[in-house]
N, C-alpha and C positions, 0 to 999 in steps of 0.2 A: 504494500500500500504506500502510495506516494504521500509525503507530507508537504506542507506549503513551501518549505525551503527547496525540496526537490522540484516542485512545479516551477518555482521561480528560476531555477537553473535550466530547466528543460525548455521553457516557453519564452517567447519574446515578451516584452512588457505589454504590448497590446493583446496578445494571445492570453496572457495571464489575467489581465483586467477583464476580458470578455468571458473566458471560460471558468475562472475560479472566483471572480468577484461579481458575476452577472452584469457585466458592462455591455455597452452597445457601441459599435463603431459608427462613425458618421456615415450617413447615407451617400450612395454613389461613389464611395472611396474604396470599397473592398476589392481584393484581388480577384474574386470569383463573380463579381456582380455581372459583368458582361462576358464571362467565360463561356465558350461554346464547344469545347472539345468533348468527345465521347469518353465516358468512363464513370468512375465512382468517387463520390466525395466521402472522405473518411473523417472520423474525429481526430483533431490535431493532437489531442492528449493521449489517446489509447490506440488509435488505428482502427477502431470499429467502423465497419461500412454503415453509412447513414443514408445517403441519397444517391440516386442514379441521375446521370445527365438526361436520361429519357423522361424523367419527371420534372425537369427544370423548365421554367418558363419566365418570360419577362413580365413581371407584375407592375412595373413602373414605380415600385416602392423605394428603390434605392439599395435594396439588399437582395442577394440571391434568394430565389423563391422556388419552391417545389410543391407539387400537389400531393405527394406521398413519400414516406421513407422507403428504403429498400425492403424492409420488413417492419411490420407494426411494432414488434418487440424492440427494435433498435432505438426508438425514441420514446422517452417517458415525458409525461406532462404533470404540471402542478399549477395551481392558481397563483397569479402574481398580482398583488394589489398595490404595487409601488407607483409612484408618480401620479397619484390620484385617479388611477384607472384600474379596471379589472380586466386582466388579460390571462391567457394561458401560456405559461412558460414551457419551452421544450428543452430537454437536456438529454445527453447521451445516457442510455440505460446502463451501459457497461461501467462508466467511470464517473458519471454525474456532471460532466462538463456542461455549462450553460451554452446553448446553441442560439437561442432566439425565442420567437413566439409563434404560435399557430393561430390563424384567424379563419373564420367561416366565410371568406369571400373569394375563394379560389375557383379555378376552372373545373370542368368535368374531368375525370369521372368522380372525384371525391368532394368537390366544392370547398376544399381546404387550401390554405396558403401557409406553408411552412416558411416563415421569414427568418433567414439564418444569417448570422454574422460570418463573413468570410474568414475572420480570424480564428473561428472555431473549427475550420475545415482544412484538410489537405487533400489534394486531388491525385487520383491514380488513373492513368490512361488505360483505355480498353486494350 
């Protein structure tokens, strides 16, 4: 099990702030926002497969968006009532890294928008 010192050594300052402190990167700035290669987006902390490029779409939100994870069990949710809003936080089921939030305004087939910080991801080409 990694402790906070280990996470700070492994991750960049932005990755640490997003994944371990539930931060949010600025919109339209993330490495994977306009990324179009085919492959799988993994958790930057533990390498767990989270999202496929096939489920990625341009939501116009400023963050990478997906309509579903690679498997339902890969991403866990919990209520987030910070900043005077009620949202659903998403995090890596394997290591607990904060990924972003899920909203009920996505495209078919799920109607969901998994809005994810690029800093919480690493990409693996097909």
